[in-house]
C-alpha positions in Angstrom: -3.2 9.3 -19.5 -6.2 7.0 -20.1 -7.3 4.2 -17.8 -4.7 1.6 -17.5 -5.9 -2.0 -18.0 -4.4 -5.5 -18.5 -4.4 -4.8 -22.2 -2.5 -1.6 -21.7 0.3 -3.5 -19.8 0.5 -6.1 -22.6 0.8 -3.3 -25.2 3.5 -1.6 -23.1 5.6 -4.8 -23.1 5.2 -5.2 -26.8 6.4 -1.6 -27.3 9.3 -2.0 -24.9 7.8 0.6 -22.6 8.5 0.1 -18.9 5.7 -0.3 -16.3 5.8 1.5 -13.0 4.0 0.0 -10.1 3.9 1.0 -6.4 2.0 -0.1 -3.3 -0.7 2.1 -1.9 -2.8 1.5 1.2 -5.0 4.6 1.6 -6.8 7.4 -0.3 -4.3 10.3 -0.1 -1.4 8.1 -1.1 -3.3 6.6 -4.0 -4.5 10.1 -5.1 -1.0 11.4 -5.3 0.4 8.4 -7.1 -2.5 8.4 -9.6 -1.9 12.1 -10.2 1.8 11.4 -10.8 0.9 9.0 -13.6 1.6 5.7 -11.8 0.6 2.8 -14.1 -0.4 0.3 -11.4 -1.3 0.7 -7.7 -0.8 -2.5 -5.7 -2.6 -3.0 -2.4 0.0 -5.3 -1.2 -0.3 -7.6 1.9 2.9 -5.8 2.8 0.5 -3.5 4.6 0.7 -6.1 7.4 4.3 -5.0 7.9 4.5 -1.3 6.9 1.0 -0.2 8.2 0.0 -2.8 10.8 3.4 -3.3 12.3 3.6 -7.1 12.0 6.9 -8.9 11.2 5.4 -10.8 8.3 2.5 -10.5 5.9 0.8 -13.7 7.3 -1.6 -12.1 9.8 -3.3 -10.0 7.0 -6.9 -11.0 6.3 -9.3 -10.7 3.3 -11.3 -8.1 5.2 -8.1 -6.0 5.8 -7.3 -6.2 2.0 -10.9 -5.1 1.1 -10.8 -2.2 3.6 -7.6 -0.8 2.1 -8.6 -1.6 -1.5 -11.8 0.5 -1.1 -9.7 3.6 -0.2 -7.3 3.2 -3.1 -10.0 2.4 -5.6 -11.8 5.6 -4.7 -8.7 7.7 -5.5 -7.5 5.9 -8.7 -8.8 7.6 -11.8 -6.2 6.3 -14.3 -4.0 3.8 -12.4 -4.9 0.1 -12.5 -5.7 -1.3 -9.1 -4.4 -4.7 -8.1 -4.9 -6.4 -4.7 -2.9 -9.2 -3.1 -4.7 -12.4 -2.1 -3.6 -12.8 1.5 -2.2 -15.9 3.2 -4.2 -19.2 2.6 -6.9 -17.5 0.6 -5.6 -19.0 -2.7 -4.2 -22.4 -1.6 -7.1 -24.3 -0.1 -9.0 -24.8 -3.3 -9.7 -22.9 -6.5 -13.3 -22.4 -5.5 -12.3 -21.0 -2.2 -9.9 -18.6 -4.0 -12.6 -17.6 -6.4 -14.9 -16.6 -3.5 -12.2 -14.5 -1.9 -11.1 -12.9 -5.2 -14.7 -12.2 -6.1 -15.1 -10.2 -2.8 -11.9 -8.2 -3.5 -13.2 -7.1 -6.9 -16.9 -6.7 -5.9 -16.5 -5.1 -2.5 -13.1 -3.6 -2.7 -13.2 -2.3 -6.3 -10.0 -3.8 -7.5 -9.5 -4.6 -11.2 -7.3 -7.6 -10.6 -5.8 -9.8 -7.9 -2.2 -11.0 -7.3 -1.4 -14.6 -6.3 1.9 -15.9 -4.9 3.1 -19.2 -6.2 4.0 -20.9 -9.5 2.9 -24.2 -10.9 1.1 -25.1 -7.7 -1.4 -22.3 -8.1 -1.7 -22.5 -11.9 -5.1 -24.4 -11.6 -6.4 -21.7 -9.3 -5.2 -19.0 -11.7 -7.0 -20.7 -14.5 -10.2 -20.9 -12.5 -10.1 -17.2 -11.6 -9.4 -16.1 -15.2 -12.2 -18.3 -16.5 -14.6 -16.5 -14.1 -13.4 -13.1 -15.5 -11.0 -12.2 -12.7 -7.6 -10.9 -14.1 -4.6 -12.4 -12.2 -1.1 -11.2 -11.7 1.3 -13.9 -10.7 4.1 -13.6 -8.1 7.2 -15.9 -7.9 10.7 -15.8 -6.6 10.7 -14.6 -3.0 7.1 -15.0 -2.0 6.7 -13.3 1.4 3.8 -15.6 2.5 6.2 -18.5 2.3 8.8 -16.8 4.5 8.7 -19.6 7.1 9.1 -22.3 4.4 12.0 -20.4 3.0 13.6 -20.0 6.4 13.7 -16.2 6.0 13.8 -13.6 3.3 16.4 -15.1 0.9 17.3 -14.6 -2.8 15.7 -17.2 -5.1 17.2 -18.6 -8.3 20.8 -18.8 -7.3 21.1 -22.4 -8.2 20.4 -24.2 -11.6 17.5 -26.0 -10.0 16.0 -22.9 -8.6 16.4 -20.9 -11.8 14.8 -23.6 -13.9 11.9 -23.9 -11.5 11.4 -20.1 -11.7 11.2 -20.3 -15.5 8.8 -23.3 -15.4 6.6 -21.4 -12.8 6.5 -18.3 -15.0 5.5 -20.3 -18.1 2.9 -22.2 -16.1 1.3 -18.9 -14.9 1.3 -17.5 -18.4 -0.3 -20.7 -19.7 -3.0 -20.5 -17.0 -4.0 -17.0 -18.1 -2.1 -14.6 -15.8 -1.6 -11.2 -17.4 1.7 -10.5 -15.7 4.2 -11.9 -13.2 6.0 -10.3 -10.3 9.6 -11.5 -9.9 10.9 -10.8 -6.4 14.5 -10.9 -5.2 15.9 -12.9 -8.2 19.3 -12.5 -9.8 19.0 -10.0 -12.7 20.4 -12.5 -15.2 17.7 -15.1 -14.3 15.0 -12.4 -14.4 16.1 -11.4 -17.9 15.8 -15.0 -19.2 12.3 -15.3 -17.6 11.2 -11.9 -19.0 12.4 -12.8 -22.5 10.6 -16.1 -22.4 7.2 -14.6 -21.7 4.7 -12.8 -23.8 3.2 -11.2 -20.7 5.1 -8.5 -18.7 7.2 -9.2 -15.7 7.4 -6.7 -12.8 10.6 -6.8 -10.8 11.4 -6.0 -7.3 15.0 -6.7 -6.6 15.2 -8.5 -9.9 17.2 -6.1 -12.0 16.5 -3.7 -14.9 15.6 -6.2 -17.6 12.1 -6.9 -16.2 9.3 -5.2 -18.1 8.4 -3.1 -15.1 9.3 -2.3 -11.5 7.4 -2.2 -8.2 8.4 -0.7 -4.8 6.8 -0.4 -1.5 5.6 3.2 -1.1 6.9 3.6 2.4 10.4 2.5 1.4 10.3 4.5 -1.8 9.6 7.8 -0.1 11.7 7.2 3.0 8.7 7.0 5.3 10.1 4.0 7.2 13.2 3.9 9.3 15.8 1.2 9.9 16.9 -1.5 7.5 16.8 -0.6 3.8 16.6 -3.6 1.4 19.4 -3.7 -1.3 16.8 -3.4 -4.1 15.2 -0.3 -2.7 15.9 3.2 -3.7 14.7 6.1 -1.6 13.4 9.0 -3.8 12.6 11.2 -0.8 13.0 11.3 3.0 9.4 12.2 4.1 9.9 10.4 7.4 12.6 12.8 8.4 10.5 15.7 7.2 7.5 14.6 9.2 9.6 14.1 12.4 11.1 17.6 12.0 7.6 19.1 11.5 6.3 17.3 14.6 9.2 18.7 16.7 8.6 22.2 15.5 4.9 21.9 16.2 5.6 20.7 19.8 8.0 23.6 20.3 5.6 26.2 19.0 2.7 24.9 21.1 4.8 25.0 24.3 6.2 28.4 23.5 2.8 29.9 22.6 3.8 30.6 19.0 1.0 28.3 17.8 -1.8 29.1 17.2 -1.0 32.7 16.1 -3.4 35.4 15.1 -3.5 34.0 11.5 -4.8 30.7 12.9 -7.4 32.2 15.2 -11.0 33.1 14.4 -11.9 36.6 15.8 -15.2 38.2 16.5 -16.3 40.9 14.1 -17.0 44.4 15.5 -20.7 43.8 15.3 -20.3 40.7 17.4 -18.4 42.3 20.3 -21.5 42.4 22.4 -21.2 38.7 22.7 -18.2 39.2 24.9 -20.3 41.2 27.4 -22.8 38.4 27.7 -20.1 35.7 28.1 -18.3 37.7 30.8 -21.5 38.3 32.7 -22.3 34.7 32.5 -18.8 33.7 33.7 -18.9 36.1 36.7 -22.4 34.9 37.6 -21.2 31.3 37.7 -18.2 32.2 39.8 -20.4 34.0 42.4 -22.8 31.0 42.5 -19.9 28.7 43.3 -18.3 30.9 46.0 -18.8 29.5 49.5 -20.9 31.6 52.0 -18.6 33.1 54.6 -19.7 34.4 58.0 -17.4 36.9 59.6 -16.6 35.9 63.2 -17.1 38.6 65.8 -14.0 40.4 67.1 -13.0 39.6 70.6 
């Protein structure tokens, strides 16, 4: 597979070839996903929840995103690397967004950034694109607006919401975005939006008619425990495997099975004299530390 670019994704949509995208937050994960042939690696601000342990994505900073992007970019040989613009970095002004996006590309090594929002961020998208920064849009359930939404709720269930989604998608395309993420949207609505755009849509909880799909890595491989979103599919249970491995390790350490001879470095025969020197040194230190004793005379 050759290096994936924005042009590649546009060609894939034109051919009807589906796009696979997954989040990645560190070097080893990105390395494995890249080797598997993943088209796009997204350094999502979801790292605030699945890596940092926050309840939302809002606490994530630009410096956090750059730090994790650096690791992923080092590992990605073929996958395209896209990084989320964190909370407030895109909404104050287009020039402020340009400064933050520039850092993400220049310092982090990303090839593109992802912005949440529709028509309200179209001007910002156009400014970034005009400066040579590729932009992926993101509409529907936008996690940075969780407090405004009153929680994580499906978007596009009413006529007004569905029409707004379509208008937002068209506005992002007109502003120069090369693709749009549709999150937690009814499949029927996502299909109409996808059919209306010349740029690819990437769905997460938006049905099979999007031009591609994205999942959070930790959810996809079963690393996380607890609530499983309806749109998620677990392709492995690595969390359970890791837990069982840890339990076995603890048992073997406590029983003395680990480390065994195969995990131990041994002296060669020509190095055995080292033991004599060590033993002599040990006994010498013991004698130096022994308290002087004076035998009392017998009565």
